[in-house]
C-alpha positions in Angstrom: 53.2 131.7 -74.3 54.6 133.4 -77.3 56.9 136.4 -77.2 53.9 138.7 -78.1 51.9 137.6 -75.1 52.1 139.8 -72.0 53.7 138.3 -68.9 51.3 136.6 -66.6 51.1 138.1 -63.1 51.1 135.1 -60.8 51.2 137.1 -57.6 47.6 138.3 -57.4 44.3 136.4 -57.6 41.0 137.7 -58.8 40.2 138.5 -55.2 43.3 140.7 -54.9 45.1 138.3 -52.5 48.9 137.7 -52.9 49.3 134.1 -54.0 53.0 134.3 -54.8 53.9 131.8 -52.0 51.7 129.2 -53.8 52.2 129.7 -57.5 55.5 127.8 -57.6 53.6 124.6 -56.6 52.5 122.4 -59.5 49.6 121.1 -57.3 48.3 124.6 -56.7 48.4 125.5 -60.3 46.8 122.2 -61.4 44.1 122.6 -58.8 43.3 126.1 -59.9 43.1 125.0 -63.5 41.0 122.0 -62.4 38.5 124.4 -60.8 38.1 126.3 -64.1 37.8 123.1 -66.1 35.2 121.6 -63.7 33.1 124.8 -64.1 33.3 124.4 -67.9 32.4 120.7 -67.7 29.3 121.5 -65.5 28.3 124.3 -67.9 28.4 122.2 -71.0 27.7 118.7 -69.9 25.7 119.5 -66.8 22.5 119.8 -69.0 23.0 116.1 -69.9 22.9 115.3 -66.2 26.2 113.7 -66.5 29.0 113.7 -63.9 32.7 113.7 -64.9 33.2 110.1 -63.7 30.1 108.9 -65.6 31.4 110.7 -68.8 34.7 109.0 -68.4 33.1 105.6 -67.9 30.9 106.0 -71.0 33.9 107.0 -73.1 36.0 104.1 -71.8 33.3 101.6 -72.4 32.6 102.9 -75.9 36.3 102.6 -76.7 36.8 99.2 -74.8 33.7 97.0 -75.4 35.2 94.2 -73.3 35.9 96.4 -70.3 34.9 95.1 -66.9 33.9 96.8 -63.7 37.3 96.1 -62.1 39.2 97.5 -65.0 37.1 100.7 -65.1 37.7 101.2 -61.4 41.4 100.7 -61.8 41.7 103.0 -64.8 39.8 105.8 -63.1 41.2 105.1 -59.6 37.7 104.7 -58.2 37.3 102.2 -55.4 35.3 99.0 -56.1 32.4 100.1 -53.8 32.2 103.5 -55.4 32.4 102.1 -58.9 29.6 99.7 -58.1 27.4 102.5 -56.9 28.2 104.7 -59.9 27.5 101.8 -62.3 24.2 101.0 -60.4 23.1 104.6 -61.0 24.1 104.4 -64.7 22.2 101.1 -65.1 19.1 102.7 -63.5 19.4 105.6 -65.9 19.5 103.1 -68.8 23.0 104.1 -70.0 24.9 100.8 -69.4 24.2 97.2 -68.6 26.3 94.6 -66.8 26.9 91.4 -68.6 28.5 88.3 -67.1 31.7 87.4 -69.0 31.6 84.1 -70.8 35.4 83.7 -70.4 35.5 84.6 -66.7 32.2 84.1 -64.9 33.5 86.3 -62.0 33.9 89.3 -64.2 31.1 91.7 -65.1 31.5 93.3 -68.5 30.0 96.8 -68.8 28.2 97.5 -72.1 26.6 100.6 -73.4 22.9 100.5 -74.1 21.4 102.2 -77.1 20.7 105.2 -74.9 24.2 105.1 -73.6 25.6 105.0 -77.1 23.6 108.1 -78.1 24.6 109.9 -74.9 28.3 109.2 -75.2 28.2 110.3 -78.9 26.5 113.6 -77.9 28.7 114.1 -74.9 31.9 113.6 -76.9 30.8 116.1 -79.5 30.3 118.6 -76.8 33.5 117.7 -75.0 35.5 118.2 -78.2 34.7 121.9 -78.0 33.9 122.7 -74.4 37.5 123.0 -73.1 38.2 125.7 -75.7 36.5 128.2 -73.3 38.9 127.4 -70.5 42.0 126.8 -72.6 41.5 129.6 -75.1 44.5 131.4 -73.6 46.7 128.6 -74.9 47.9 128.0 -78.4 47.2 124.5 -79.9 50.8 123.5 -79.2 50.7 124.8 -75.6 47.4 122.9 -75.0 48.9 119.6 -76.4 52.1 120.1 -74.3 50.0 120.8 -71.2 48.0 117.6 -71.8 51.2 115.6 -72.3 52.9 117.0 -69.2 49.8 116.4 -67.0 49.5 112.8 -68.2 53.2 112.3 -67.5 52.7 113.6 -63.9 49.6 111.4 -63.6 51.6 108.3 -64.6 54.0 109.1 -61.8 57.1 107.0 -61.3 56.3 104.9 -64.4 56.8 108.0 -66.6 60.1 108.0 -68.4 62.3 111.1 -68.1 63.0 112.7 -71.4 
């Protein structure tokens, strides 16, 4: 927030309820922001019939061609059974395919299909602009700082204190 910005009243919600006993909690603020960002995601990427976890998987696989099912689950903190179900759905839709690793026969690599490559390219183009709607109240520097701080919290105890 710059000096020219008016102060934000954190006491009252859109419904008129006093939320002052919650606004000091990072979790509450992050959850409220998450609700807005999820609405934005559904509005922009919903027409592609793409869920947030599927978008994340597509982007991770595009950036990591040797990614396996276990790594994807660990990265996104999705249980092995839920990851298998999600990947099954993505295979059915023709976005990804599972390929047995030649180095480790136990591992299933996840590859994008041609349709998956097209989808991830289109989705990333939309994603590069979609959050502007929700984060338009932030300057570019504030947005970058917010991302940095949220990722630091997400890393938890492994984050170094600066």
